[in-house]
N, C-alpha and C positions, 0 to 999 in steps of 0.2 A: 559488344557494348556492355559496360559494367552496369551494376544496379543503379548507380548515381545517374547515369545517362538515361536509363529506362524511366526513372522517377521524373526526371526533367521533361521527358517526352509526354508522360502521362499527365503531368501538371499543365502542359501546353495544350492538351486535348480539350476542345470545347465541351465535350460531354462531361468531363471531370468537374468543370465549374458549376454544372447543374446538380451535382451531388455534394452537398455541403459536408457530409460526414466523411466521404472519400477524399474530398479536397483537404480537409483538416488533417486526416491521417497521412496523406502523401506529403503535406507540408511539413509535418513533424519528422517524417522519415528523411525528407530532403535536407532538413536542418542537421540531423545527425550525420548523414552521409557527407555533407559538405565539411563537417569537422574532420572526418577521416581523410578526405581528399586533401584538405589543407595541410594536415600533419604529414601525410605521405609526400607531398611536394617539398615540404621543408626537409624531410629526411633525405630525399633524393639530392637536394641541393647541398646538404651537409656532407653526404657521402662523396660527392664530386669534389667539394672543397677539401675534404680530408685527404683524398687521394693526391691532390695537388700539393698540400702541405707536407705530406710524407715524402714526396719526391724532392721538394726543396730542402727538406731536413737532411738529405744526403749530399747536399752540395758542398763545394770547397770553401765557401765563405762561412767561417765559423760563427760570426755574429748573425748573419742571415739564417744560417741553419738553426741556431738557438731560438730565434724568433719563430721559425717554422715549426719547431718541436713544441713550443708553447702553444701555438695556434692549433696544432694537431691534438694536444691534450684538451684544449677548450672544446674542440669539435667532438672529441670522444665523449666528453661529459654531456654536451648538448644532444648528441644522438641517443645516449642512454636515457636522458630525460624525456625526449620525444617518444622513444619506444615504450616507456612507462606510461606516458600520457595516452598513447593510442590503444593500449591493451584493453581497457574497459570498453572502448568504442567498437572493438572487434567481436565482443560477446553478442550473440544473437539477441535482438531486442524482443521482449515479450509484448505483443500488441495489446494485451490486456492492461498493461501498466498505464496506458493513456486513458483508460476508462474512468468514468465516474465511479466512486466507491460507495457502497451501501454498508454502513456500520451499525452493528447491533450490540448493545451493551445490556447485559442481564445480571442482576444481583444473584450471587451464588449462596454458599453457606455463610451464615452469620446474622440472619434476621435483619433487624433495622439497621445494624451497623453495615451489613453488606449493601443495603440499598443506599445508604449514605456514601459509601465508597463508590458505588456505580455512578452516583451524581457527581462525585469528585472527578472520576475519569471522564465523564461527559464534559465537564467544565475544562479539564485539561486539554481534551481534543479541540473543543471550541476555541480556546485561546490560541492553540497552535495553528488552527485553520485561519483564524482572523489575521494572524501575523504573516501568513504566507503571501498574501497579495495575489489577487486573481482567483482565489478559491472562495466558495460560499457554501453555506449549510442550508439544507432544506429538510425540516423535520417531517418524518413520515408518521410516526406514532410515538406516544409516551405514556407510561403507566407509573403514576407517582405512588410512593410509599409514605409512611408516617415520618415525621421529623424533617420533611423536606428531601427525603431520599427518592431514588428511582428504582422501581422494580424492573423496568425494562424501557429502553428507548431505542428507536430505530431512526436513522437519519442518513440523508445522502450528502456526499461531499463532491461538489461539482468544480472541476478545474483540471488543468493539464497535469497529468501524472499523479492524480489523486490516489488511485488504487495502487500504483507502483510504490508510493511512499507508505501509505497506511496499511498495506497488506502485512507488514511486519508486526502489527499490533494484535493480530489474531491469536487468541489463546486465553489461558487462565491468568488473571492478575491477582496477586495476593497482597493483602495489607496487614501490617502488624502495628497496632496502636491501642491506646486506651480509649474505648468508646465513650461518647458523651453520656451514655446511659449507665456507665460503670461507676458506681459510687466508691468502690474500694481501690480504684486506681490500678487495676490489673490490666495487663496487656492482653488483648484478644487478637486472634487471627481470623480474618474474613476473606472472602474472595468474590470476584466478579468475572464473568466471561465476556470476551470481546470477539465478535466475528466480523471479518471484513470481506465483503463480496464484491466482485466486479459487476457493475450494472450490466444486465443481459440485454441484448438486442433480440428482436423477434427472430432474426435469422439464426441466432445461436441456439435457441431452444424452441422446438416445435411442440406446442402443448395442444393435445387433442381435447376438445371441450367434453368429449365423452368420458374422459378420465378425471373429470373434476366433479366434486360435490360442493354445491354452493348453498350455504345456509344464510338467511337474513334474520336479523333479530333487532330488538330495540336497544339502542346504545345506552350506556350508563355512564354516570360521572359528568364532570363539567364539559361543556362543548357548545354553549350558546343556546339561544332560544330555539325550541323545537327539537333539540337533540334527543329528548326522552319520549317524544310523542309519535315518532314514526319508526318503522322497521328499516333504518338506514345502515345499521352495522352489517358487515359482511364477514363470513368465515368461509374460506375456500380450502378444501382438502384435495390434495393431489393423490388419488387413490393408489397408483402403482408404487409410490415412494412413502406414502403416509405423511408427507409434509403438510402441515396446517398453517395457514396464514390468516390472521384476524385483523380487521381494520375498522375503526369506528370514529376516527378523528375528523373525517371530512363531513360536510353537511348533507350530502346526498348519497344514496345507495350507489349510483353510477360512479361517483368520485371515489368512494371507498373500494368499490370493486377494482377500479383502475389501479389504485395504489396497492391493493393486495396482490394483483397480478404482477405488478412491477417487482415486488418483493419475492413472489413465488418464482418468477423467471430467474432472478438473481440466485436464489437458493438452489434451484435445479442446475444452473450453470456451475455453481460452486461445487455441487455434488459430482458433476461430470469431471471437473478439473481435479478434484480430490481423488477420484477413481483412477484417472490417468497418472497422477503422481504416484499413487500406491503401486500401480502396475510397473512404472519405471523403477520404483524403489526395489521391487522384488527382482527385477531383471539385473540390477547392478548391486543387489544385496546390501543396500545402505538406505537408511531412512531419509525421506525428504524432510528437511527441517521444518517446513511450514505445514506439513501434512497432518500432524496430530494435534487437533484442537484441544484435546483433554490435557495436554502437557502444561505444567506450570511454567510460564515464560518469564515472569518478572515479579519481584517482591519489593514492596514499598514499606520500609521500616521507619516509622515516625520517631521513636525514641532516639535512634541513631542518625536521623536525617539522611538515610541511605536508600538508594535505589539500585537493585541488582538485576541485570538481565542474565538469566541462567543459560541462555543459548550460546552466548559468547563470553560468559564469565566477566562481564563488564560491570563495575560498580562506580556509581557517582555519589559523592557525599554532598549533595545539594538538592535535597528533596523539595523544599518550598519552590525553588525555581522550576523544577521539573513539573510539579503539580500546577504551576502557573502557565504551562504550555511549552516549556523549553525542552521538547523531546527530540529536536532535530539531531542532537549529538548521538542519541540512542539509535535513531533510524539510520543515520549515516554510517555508524559503526556496523550495524546489521547488514546494510547493503554492501559495505566493503568486504565483510566476511563472506557473504554469498558470492561476490565477484571473485574473490581469491579462490573459493572452492571450485567455481566453474572454470577458472583459468588453469587450475591444477589438474582438471580432468575428472575430478571426483563428483562434480555436480552436473555433468552433462547427461543428456538423455541417452 
């Protein structure tokens, strides 16, 4: 029995219906496999028709043979198209792609201008997510800067394939423009970092409470009545890795701890994935394109209305549209480049 048959059997199992997460995962896999099965059936039918057309093309009736040759040529083109269509479906699917994404944007070098750029990136992603349909944003925490900028913002993107699409946004984003604070009109270069993590499930990361240091303190800044009068803010330090997560946006200590643990699990899972990627990179002596977060991945040049993704040398001369959330063209191009790398055998594990 093929995998498609196994998935159908598991979907029919009554125990699967009681596990919503497993049911959803199997449903997505079934949909992908049905696409492969459908194309395979069409290929088999085309192959049989092509064999028949070639046999008729060798007949004695010249007019009939000419029609058969034309049909054989059409079927050759159809088979080539179907083979191209099925190739991406045969690449092993990363189950993490279906996960909720946790996105962290932090202002980098550039002071107030970097914070303003971080806010611009946040708006860009928000607009992209709003237009996707079926996706939604849930803010985890935000730290505002002056002039309406953002020093840091962390949010969840919930929806089918959220991590699979947004994972390509992780890295250093650089902006070149005249800051609003620049009186002389000089162009400055600033940066913001974006990290995109798959939401971790408890089965992914086993956290020993003994390895955590939890500090509670009084929240500061806006947050509603009572936010500054109780020790509701939480800082969790994962001692083995040194990862620190701080949360104060919720109203109670319990809520802040739960949100902080959510982010900590995602960061620990991301660390594990990064280590696995680096190990595979060493084995095949080539860098994993998404493994190095310190790399500059994209430049937004305002004077020239230009966006350049340095990983695939793609430039779009349509900056306002991109900043308004039209990043699908960039994401699709990155996914295609990754697919071609995997199909060529250079991106396999």
